[in-house]
Each structure stands twice: as structure tokens, then as C-alpha cells.
C-alpha positions as CSV (number, residue, x, y, z in Angstrom):
1,M,170.8,109.9,73.3
2,K,168.1,107.4,74.0
3,F,166.6,109.8,76.6
4,L,166.5,112.5,74.1
5,A,164.8,110.3,71.5
6,T,162.2,109.6,74.0
7,L,161.5,113.2,74.8
8,K,161.2,113.9,71.1
9,K,158.8,111.1,70.7
10,G,156.6,112.4,73.5
11,F,156.6,115.9,72.1
12,R,155.8,114.7,68.7
13,E,152.7,112.8,70.2
14,N,151.6,116.1,71.5
15,L,151.3,117.5,68.1
16,E,149.1,114.8,66.8
17,R,145.8,116.5,65.4
18,E,143.6,115.2,68.1
19,H,146.0,116.8,70.8
20,I,147.3,120.0,69.4
21,A,144.3,122.2,70.0
22,L,144.2,121.5,73.8
23,F,147.9,121.2,74.2
24,F,148.3,125.0,72.8
25,A,145.1,126.1,74.4
26,L,146.6,125.1,77.9
27,L,149.8,126.8,77.0
28,G,147.9,129.9,76.2
29,I,146.0,129.9,79.8
30,L,149.3,129.3,81.4
31,L,150.6,132.6,79.6
32,W,147.5,134.7,80.6
33,L,147.5,133.4,84.1
34,L,151.1,134.7,84.4
35,I,150.2,137.9,83.0
36,F,147.2,138.3,85.3
37,D,149.3,137.4,88.4
38,I,152.0,140.0,87.2
39,L,149.4,142.7,86.6
40,S,147.5,142.1,89.8
41,K,150.7,142.6,91.8
42,Y,151.4,145.8,89.8
43,F,148.3,147.4,90.5
44,A,147.9,146.0,94.1
45,F,151.5,147.7,94.8
46,Q,150.7,150.9,93.0
47,N,147.5,151.5,94.9
48,L,148.4,150.0,98.3
49,S,151.7,151.4,98.7
50,A,150.7,155.0,98.6
51,I,148.5,154.4,101.8
52,P,150.1,155.2,104.9
53,G,151.1,152.6,107.4
54,K,149.7,148.8,106.8
55,A,146.1,149.9,105.8
56,V,143.6,147.2,105.2
57,M,141.2,147.7,102.4
58,D,137.8,145.5,101.8
59,A,138.0,143.6,98.6
60,I,134.9,141.5,99.0
61,P,133.3,142.3,102.3
62,G,133.4,139.3,104.6
63,L,135.7,137.3,102.3
64,F,138.8,139.1,101.2
65,N,140.6,142.2,102.4
66,F,143.6,143.9,100.4
67,V,146.8,144.6,102.5
68,L,150.0,144.7,100.9
69,V,152.8,142.5,102.3
70,G,156.4,142.0,101.0
71,N,157.1,138.3,101.7
72,K,160.9,137.7,101.8
73,G,160.4,133.9,102.4
74,A,157.8,131.1,101.7
75,A,154.5,130.4,103.5
76,W,154.0,131.7,107.0
77,G,157.5,133.4,106.7
78,A,159.5,130.0,106.5
79,L,163.1,130.3,105.1
80,R,163.2,134.0,105.3
81,D,165.7,135.8,103.3
82,Q,166.8,132.4,101.7
83,K,166.8,134.2,98.3
84,W,168.7,131.6,96.3
85,L,167.2,128.5,97.8
86,L,163.7,129.8,97.2
87,T,164.5,131.1,93.6
88,M,165.9,127.7,92.8
89,V,162.9,125.8,94.3
90,S,160.5,127.8,92.3
91,L,162.7,127.6,89.1
92,L,163.2,123.7,89.3
93,A,159.6,122.9,90.4
94,G,158.1,125.0,87.8
95,T,160.3,123.7,84.8
96,G,160.0,120.2,86.2
97,V,156.3,120.2,86.0
98,L,156.3,122.1,82.7
99,A,158.8,119.5,81.0
100,F,156.2,116.7,82.1
101,Y,153.4,118.6,80.5
102,L,155.4,119.3,77.4
103,F,156.5,115.6,76.8
104,R,153.6,113.6,78.4
105,F,150.5,115.8,77.6
106,A,149.1,113.0,75.2
107,R,149.5,110.4,77.6
108,I,148.0,111.9,80.8
109,K,144.3,112.6,81.7
110,R,143.1,116.1,80.9
111,V,142.2,117.0,84.3
112,V,145.9,116.3,85.3
113,S,147.0,118.5,82.4
114,V,145.0,121.6,83.6
115,S,146.3,121.0,87.4
116,L,150.0,121.0,85.9
117,I,149.2,124.3,84.0
118,L,147.9,125.9,87.3
119,I,151.1,124.5,89.5
120,V,153.4,125.9,86.6
121,A,151.6,129.4,86.6
122,G,151.9,129.4,90.4
123,A,155.6,128.7,90.6
124,Y,156.7,130.9,87.6
125,G,154.8,133.7,89.1
126,N,156.4,133.8,92.3
127,L,159.9,132.9,90.4
128,I,159.5,136.3,89.1
129,D,158.9,138.1,92.2
130,R,161.9,136.3,93.8
131,I,164.3,137.0,91.0
132,G,163.1,140.7,91.1
133,Y,163.8,140.3,95.1
134,W,167.1,139.0,94.5
135,A,168.0,141.9,92.0
136,Q,166.3,144.4,94.1
137,L,164.2,145.8,91.1
138,G,160.9,147.7,90.9
139,I,157.9,146.5,93.1
140,Y,159.9,143.5,94.2
141,K,162.3,145.0,96.3
142,D,160.7,144.1,99.7
143,G,160.1,140.4,98.4
144,V,157.2,138.5,96.8
145,V,154.1,140.9,96.3
146,D,151.2,139.3,98.6
147,F,148.0,141.4,98.8
148,L,145.2,138.9,99.3
149,Q,143.9,138.3,102.9
150,F,141.1,136.3,104.1
151,A,138.6,138.6,106.2
152,F,137.5,136.0,108.1
153,W,140.7,134.4,108.9
154,E,143.3,137.2,109.5
155,S,146.0,134.9,111.0
156,F,146.4,133.0,107.8
157,P,149.2,134.3,105.6
158,V,148.6,137.2,103.1
159,F,148.9,135.4,99.7
160,N,148.6,136.3,95.8
161,L,147.2,134.8,92.7
162,A,150.1,132.6,92.1
163,D,149.6,131.1,95.5
164,S,146.1,130.3,94.7
165,Y,147.3,128.7,91.3
166,L,149.6,126.6,93.2
167,V,147.1,125.4,95.8
168,V,144.2,124.7,93.3
169,G,146.5,122.8,90.9
170,I,147.9,120.7,93.7
171,A,144.3,120.1,95.2
172,I,142.9,119.0,92.0
173,L,145.8,116.5,91.5
174,I,145.3,115.2,95.2
175,V,141.5,114.6,94.6
176,Y,141.9,113.1,91.1
177,Y,144.4,110.6,92.4
178,L,142.3,109.8,95.7
179,V,139.4,109.3,93.5
180,V,141.4,106.9,91.4
181,L,142.7,105.0,94.5
182,I,139.3,104.8,95.9
183,R,137.9,103.3,92.6
184,E,140.8,100.7,92.6
185,A,140.2,99.7,96.1
186,I,136.5,99.3,95.4
187,A,137.0,97.4,92.3
188,K,139.7,95.2,94.2
189,N,137.0,94.5,96.9
190,K,134.5,93.3,94.4
191,G,136.9,91.1,92.5
192,T,136.6,92.9,89.3
193,T,140.2,93.6,88.9
194,S,142.9,91.0,88.0
195,G,146.1,90.6,89.8
196,D,147.7,88.2,92.3
197,G,145.8,89.5,95.1
198,N,148.6,90.9,96.8
199,E,148.2,94.5,98.7
200,E,149.8,97.4,96.8
201,D,151.0,100.4,98.4
202,L,150.2,104.1,97.3
203,S,153.0,104.4,95.1
204,Q,152.4,101.0,93.3
205,L,148.8,102.3,92.7
206,V,149.8,105.5,91.5
207,K,152.2,104.1,89.1
208,K,149.6,101.5,87.9
209,T,147.2,104.6,87.3
210,L,150.0,106.3,85.2
211,N,150.5,103.1,83.0
212,K,146.8,103.0,82.4
213,E,146.9,106.7,81.2
214,D,149.8,105.9,78.8
215,D,147.6,102.9,77.5
216,D,144.4,104.7,76.7
217,G,144.8,108.3,76.7
218,K,141.2,109.3,77.0
219,N,139.6,112.4,78.1
220,V,138.2,112.6,81.8
């Protein structure tokens, strides 16, 4: 009951007037990212599957090619045909991050909120494909629909927009916390921070950062 009360309190804080516009705006962006991912896969499949063989088409010369690939596993073909496992990973990861966003939005930095929305869009985008592959439905019969290829790096796995959302979201999160850790280290070396002088490991510093966000809730 205490856990549910905590979740309810966190969600109520998100609906305060100063948070509500951005809260729902980011959820709207999440929905549009998912729609854009689904439509891009549909049009890629409809146009590329009609071409005999594994044809490669120029998307942006020198940068991106279009090539249709049904990915039955994860990146680089890992966990091939592990439908149940990959579906559950996408579901749990996407739902866990979304729950964190829904109930902690008012207490985290806005740049973190944006990264979480991108991660959820990526996880759910590929989750839809994996459910379709599991059930052998429509364009998903051969696996996750991948169609983007780096023209200058053909050995790199073919990917889709959902993959891009995931990578960008995780990259933003990593860069943000690296910057925070560097600032903490610089401040500590200058003697401007309080404390007992003991060295803190990475997990302790990240925990301290999250606690600070809980206290101030300021925008980046």
C-alpha cells in the first residue's frame, strides 16, 4: 500500500500546473515517434520487398542506403530466433522506463525526460515488430523490419528508426551523467563541495545526482 501511495503522489506531482504541459507534450512526442517508426517500416517493406533480390537503394548518397532485412534477433544477429526472450526484454525495458517517467517526471531533469521518451519509443517500436514476428503477422513475418544502412560502413548492422531512438536516448543519458560526474569531480578538487572527503564510486555519485534532482526539480 505504501508503494502505491508513493506512485500516486509522484503522478500527482507531475500534474501540477508548472509540469503538466511538458509532461503531456513529451507523451505526445512518444506517440508520434512510434507512429513514424511503424509507418517508415511499412513503406520500406512495401517498396523494397517488391525489388528482386537484396537490392540496395540510395537514400542519402554517401550516408544512408535502403536495404530490407528481417532481423530475427537483436543487434548483429545476437539471440537469433529467441522470440520470447527478446519480446519480454523489449516489454520490460520499455515499461520500466515509461513507469519511471510517469511517476518521477517532476523530480528529474528535463534532458533526462527527453532521453527516457526516446528510449521508450525505441523499445516499444521494436516490441511491436517482435510481437508481429511471434504471431507471424503481415510485414513482420521475417522479424524486426530493418531498412537503414550506413553507405560508408556496410558491415554495420542494418537498423530502423526505433533503433536510432534507443541509441540517441541512451547516448544523451550517458553524456548527461558524465558531465554531472565531471562537474562533481572538479568541484570536489576545488574544495567547493561539502562532505567527509572520502572517495565516492560511480553509483554513489549518480545516486547523489538523483537526490539533488529530487530537491530542486529545476530545468536544464
